[in-house]
N, C-alpha and C positions, 0 to 999 in steps of 0.2 A: 341801531336803536339808541346806543349810548350817545351818538352824535346828535340825534334829535332831542334826547333828554337834556343834553348840555345846552341846546338852544332854548328849551323851555325854562331851564334854570337861570340862564343869563338874562332872559327877558325877551318879550315880544311886545310890539306896539299894540296896545288895546285902546283904540279910540282916544277919548279925552283924557284917559288915565295915563297915557304915554307908555313908556317902557315899563313892563311889569314882569317880574320874575314869577312864573306860574307854579313852579314846583320847588320843593326843598332839595337839599343836596342829594344827588342821585347815586353817588358811589358808596352805598351803604347797604348792609343786609340787616340793619336793626329793625326791630318790631315795636320800638318805643314811640309813643305819640305824646305830645305835650297836652297838659290839661286844657289849655285854651282851645286847641284844635279839636279835641274830643268833645268839649262842651258845645262848640259851634256846630259840629257834625250832628250831635244829638238834637239840637234845636232845629236844624235843617230837616232831619228825618221826621220829626214831630210835625212840622208844618207841611211837608211835602207828601208824607205817606200815612201819617196818623199815629196816634198814641200807642197802638198795639205793636208797632214796628220798633219802638224804642225799648231796649232792655232796661230792667230795673236798675242795674248798675252798669257802668261802662265796661265794654269788653276789653280785657287785657290779655295779651298773647305772650307766651313764654319765649324767651330768646335762647338761641343755641349757645353752647359753650364757646364756639368760635366766632360768634357775632361781634362785629366792631360797633360798640354802642356810643361812640363819640357823637354821632349825628342821630337825628330822629329817623323814623321810617320815611320812605319816599311818599310824599303826600302833596296835595294842592296847598299853596301858600295861604289862600283865602277862600272861604266858602262863597263869597260873592261872585267869584269867577267860575260859574258853572259852565259845563260844555255848551249849553245853548247860548250863553252870553259871549263866549270867546270864539265860537265856530266861524263867524264871518271874518275873523282876523287871522286865522291860522290856515296854512295849506293842509292838504288831505292827510299826509303822514303825521305832521305835528298834532293835528286834531285827534287822530286815532289814538296816538300814544297818550295824549293828555286825558282823553275820555276814559281810557283804560285805567290810568292812575286815579282819576276822580272816582270812577265806579267802584274800584277795589277799596278805596279809602272809605267811602260812604257805606258800602256793604259790610265792612269789618266792624262797624259800630251798630249794626241792625240785629234784630232778633233772628234766631235760627229758624230755618224752615221746618215744618212739621209734615211728615209723610205717613200715609196709611197704606200698608202693604197687605194684600189679600193673597193667600197661598192655597191652592186646590190640589188635592191628591186624588188621582183617578185609578181605581183598580181595574185591571183587565186580565183576568186569568192569573197566570203566575207573575205578571208584570205590574209595576206600579209607576204611573206617570205623574209628573209634577208640573204645575203651571203657576205663575205668579204675576200679579199686576199691582202697580203702585200708582197712587195719586196724591197730590199735595192737598192737605186740608188747610195749610197756611204757608204761603210762599216765602215769607220773611225776607231775608237779604236777597233772595233770587229775583225779587222785583227790580233790583238794581243790577246785579251781576250774576248771570247764569252762564257757566262755562259750556253747558250743553248747547245753548242757543248760539254761543260764540262759535262752536265747532260746526253747527249746522250751516253757518254762514261761510265756512271755508270752501275751497275748491274740493270736490269729492276725491280727487286723486290724492290729496294730502291727508285724508282721514285715515286713522288707524283701524277703525271699525265703524260699521254703520250704526247710526242711532235708531233703534227700533222701539216703538211705543205701542204695543198691542194690548188692548184692553180685554179683560175676561168678559164673557157674556154676563148679562144681568140675571138676577133671580136664580142663581145656582143654589142647590140645597143638598144637604147630606142625604145619601141614599138614592139620589137622582140617577136615572139611567141615561147615559150619553151615547149618541151615535158617532161612529168613526167617520169623519169627513175625509181624512187622508193621512198617509203615513210618510214621513221623511226620515230616511236613515242617515245618521252621522257616525263616522268612525273617528274616535279621539285617540291620538297617540301622544306619548311623551315626546316633547320637542326640546331641543337644547335652548339655553338662554338666548334671547334675541341679541343681535349685534347692536353695539352702541350707535346711536345717531348723535348729531351734535348736541341736541337738547338733553338726551339721556346721559351722555357723558358729562355734561355740565352738572346735572343732578347728582351723579356719582361723586364728582369732585367736591361738590357742596356738602354732601353727606359725610365725606371723609375729612372735611376741614382743609382741603387743598385749594389754594387760590382764594380770590375775592371776586365779587361781582364785576369789578372793573378790569379784571385780568382774564376772565373766562374766554372771551372772544379771541384774545391774543394767544392763549394756550392752544385752543383748537386750531386757530389759523397757522400756528407754528408747526404743529405736527403734520398738517396737510401740505404746507409749503415746502417743508423739508423732505416730503415724500416718505415719512415714517408710516403714514396711513394713506389710503386712497378712499375717496368718497364715491360710492356707486349706489344709485337708487336710494339716496339719502342715508345710506348706512356707511359706517367706517370699517374698512378692511385693513388689517395690519399688513404691511409690505415687508419684503425680505430685509430691506435696509433698517426698518424700524425694529424688527425682531432681533437683528444682529446687534444694533446699538443697545437695545434693552438688555440683551444677554451679557454684553461686555460691561455695562454700567452696574447692573445688579450683582455681577460676579466680583467686580473690583471695588465697588463702593456700596456694600450691602447696608451700611448704617444710614446712608442718605437716601438711597433709592428704594424706599419702602413707603407704603401709603400712610403710615403713622408719623413720619418724620415732620411734615409741615405742621400738623396739629400739635404735636409735642413741642416743637420749637415755639409756636404761638403761646402755648400755655406757660412755657418757661419765661418768655419775654413779658407776659402779664405779671408774673411773680416779681420781675425786676421793677415794673411800673408801680406795683403795690408796695415796694420796699421790702419784700420778703426774701429777696435774693440779690446777690451781687452780680452786676452785669459782666464783670471780667470772668468770673467762674462759669457763667452760662456760655459765654463766647469760647472759653477754653475747652469746655466740654465738647463743643462742636468742632472747633478749628484744629485742635491738636491731633485727634484721631484722623481727621480729614487730610491734614497736611502729611501725615505719615503714609496714608494710603496713596495719596497723589504722588509722593516721591517714589514709592515702590512701582507704581504703574508707569511713571515716566522712565524709569530705568529699563522696564521691559517693553517699552513702546515699539521698538524695532521688531522684537520677537512676536508681539501681539499682531502687528501689521502683517508680518510674513506668514503667520499662522492662518490668516484670512485669505491668502492667495492660493490659487489652484492651477497647477500646470496642465496644459492641454496638449494634444498631439498635433494640433493645427499649427502651421507655419505662417509667419508674417509675410505678406505678399510684397513688402517693400525691401526687407533685408534678409529674410529666410530664417530668422531665429524663431524659437518657440513662442507661441502666444500664451499668456497666463490670464486667469480670471482675477480681477481685482475689485475692490470696493471703492466707490467714490460717493460724493454727496448725493448723487442721483441714483444710487444703487450699483449693482454689479455690471461690469463691462469687461471686454477682452482688450488686452494691451500687449504690446511687444515687450518681451523680457529684456530687450536691448536698450530700454529707456535708461538715460535720457538721450543717447545718441540717435535712437529711433523712437519717434513719438506717435507711431501708428496705433490707433484705437478703433474698435468696432463693437457693435452691440452683440449680445449673446445670440447663439443660433436660434433659440426659441423666440427671441425678440425679432429676429430677422424674418422668421416664418410669418409673422403678423403682416409683413409687407411684401409678400411674394408677388403681388401684382405689379411691383416696381422692378422686378428682376429684368436685367437686360437693358436698363435705361442707360443712355450714353450722355456724357457731358457735351453740351452744345458749344463749349469753348475750345476743348482740346481733344474730344473724342474718347476720353477715358471712361471707365465704368463709374456709374454713380452708386455710392454705397450709403447705407443707413448708418448715421452716426448720432452720438448723443452729446448733449451739453447741459448746462444748468437751466437752459431755456426749453429743454425737451429734445425730441428726436428730429432729425432733418436729413436731407440728402446732401452728401459732400463728394467731391471728385476724388477718385482713388489716386490721382497724381498730386495730391496735396503733399508738401507746401508749394510745389511748382505751380499748381493750378488751385486757386482758392474759391472756385465756383461752388456755391451752395444754393439750395432751393427747398422750400417747404415740402412736406410729404403729402401727396394727394390721397384722398380717400377713395379714389376710383370712381367718383361721381361728378358729372359735369354740372356746372352751376346752372340752376333752373332759371335764373334771371337773364344772364348774358349769353348762355349757351356756348361760351368760349372757354372761360376759366374752369379750374377744378376746385371742388370743395376741400378745404383744409381745416385742421383744428387750430384754433387760435386762443389767446388768453387776453383778458382785460388787464388793466393796471393793477387790479386787486386779485389777479391770478384766477379769476373765474373763467372756466372753459366755455367757448362758444365755437360755432362753425361758420366760416365765411368763404368768400370767393378769393382765389389766388390772385386775381387781377385788381384787388383793392389798391388804390382808391377809385380806379376807373369803374369798378362794379362794387356796390355797397351791400350786396346780399349778405344777410347774417341770420343765424338761427341758434337759439339756446339749446334746442333738442338735437340730438345726434341724428344726422340723416342716414337712411338705409337705402342701398341700391336696389330697391324693390318698387316697381311702378304700382300705382293704384289702379286696381281693376275697375273701380267705380267711375272715376272721372278721367283716368289716363295720365295723372300727374307722374312725372318721371321718377319721383322718389317719395318715400314716406319717412316719418321721423319716429325714433324709438321713445316709448313712454313706459312709465312704471307706476303702479299703485299697489298699496298693501294688500288689497283684496283680490286684485286681478293678476298681479305679477307683471311680467314684461308683455308689451303689446306694441303694435305699429299703428300709427295714426296718420291719415293723410292731411297735410297742412292746408289743402285746398277745399276738399269736400267734407272733411272730418270723418271719413269712413275709417273703421278700425279693424284690425286683424289681431286676434289673440295669438300667444306664442305657439300653441299647438298647431293652429292653422298655418302660421308662418313656417314651421318646421316641415309640414306636409308639402307646402308650396315649394320649399327649397329642394 
């Protein structure tokens, strides 16, 4: 999104007007708009929607304490470049982003929507039922920007909840007797707070004053790429490595690793900019305690590293010494205690269980056993006779490629670290799927595999890529 915004900011060719910068500077969270921009927007609203849609006074929005107000809010550079004017000059994604910025800008200077809500209470013996219905008597800014309509346009799988708009019957009156049409029972239980998604995590960072709009994508990308968290079903799950790193950092640097640190530092830097504080005293307040803490941790680095190791009863198959569990950038793994003379490593037993279907595989070069190994690029199969034999191969999912019927499906990653599934015979076979394949044939059309899907409302389910038939999780469990 930021890449597209950069293109809109730098400019696009708009017919006879040539290269035109369509939006103002986009790396800002300011809500301030120039008087000229507001005046132009009010005039556009009056001419396009009518007098009743123009507020008596321009709408002004409060800024957050942490907002960087050096730039205006993100807005179109000129009212004359409406979405209808520029659409033929922009590709699909650029246009969608520009239209969003345009609509939000115009909507923010329109009158509020007015809604009429009717609530009905129905007595039924000892029970009291409640029903409500709402309707707009004046849509106001919703004429331009309606988030509900935006959501209805999304793929159903990505919606958090279904948009329901049921109207109450007309001519209801106090004391009227109602017939029971049907009863639906719902049991509501207290549930734990939902896990963060990428978007809800960014909202939390924003609320705490941590980071800036231009850094949020990098923050989320970093914790995923370093395997501090794992993304499953669009939710973020903390991993052992992330939990351990967090424990060590918060224990040894409590002053820095707390949610108030960034916002507090920003406030102090603002006092320097305003001439109310001396920059050296502000930097000393941060650096001197940090330097002392860093020195103490550096002295104890060896002890801290050793405390994270765990001795096992398993022996190294290369030299016979005990294997220990160590931490690396990619999580925990087993390594020979004789390092550096012996550099044998292997995944944890629980990680090897995930690949039981690979047990007994032999190296086609030397006949040695193929073992599951780990690296910064993920898990792979490596020859047990390493370093004499350096044969490696990707880990198969146990599913034959549906396109060439010869290769195996393996997990792969794009340059941007996004996971997808493809054929082991690439580039001879170019089969690829974003969805994780499951080794379950489709009973409807006979497809040799189905793919795993997830939605907020339905949970996990399988879907056939050919005929689109679906199997919910409960049915899958029974079939298995």
